[in-house]
Phi, psi and omega in degrees: 000135182262141178274134178279153177284163178299323179297315179296321176297319179297319180295316179297318178296323177298315177301313183300313179297320180295317178298317178297315179298314178297316179299316179298321178294319178299313179300320179296316180294319177297323175298315178297320179297317180298317177299318180293322177295320178295316180297318179299316178299318178297317180292322177296319177296318177299320179297314179297321177296318180296317178297318179295319178297319179295318179300315178299318181295318180296323177296320177298318179296320178297319178294323183283315188251354183091174182302141180166200182204165178272132173279115183291344181283321183238004180054041176247155179275123177253119181291144178281128178278130179283131178287157182304328184272352181272142174260138178296149181273000000 
């Protein structure tokens, strides 16, 4: 069995420390990715909840004011004009 020189031992220790450091960084990044995925899932759920809430609100406005839509410029309800060929429901 051959004995390694001090310089060779230093190089091997440097590799070992570098591998440990890189591994720790990878674990840290994977943790951050997991947190971002969780945050993304929460935001997607909030978006879906908001869309459902908006849909429900628009249905209430339609029941209250009749068919139509909100004018985003003045926030007024604009009634939908029935075309001559449409029958009222």
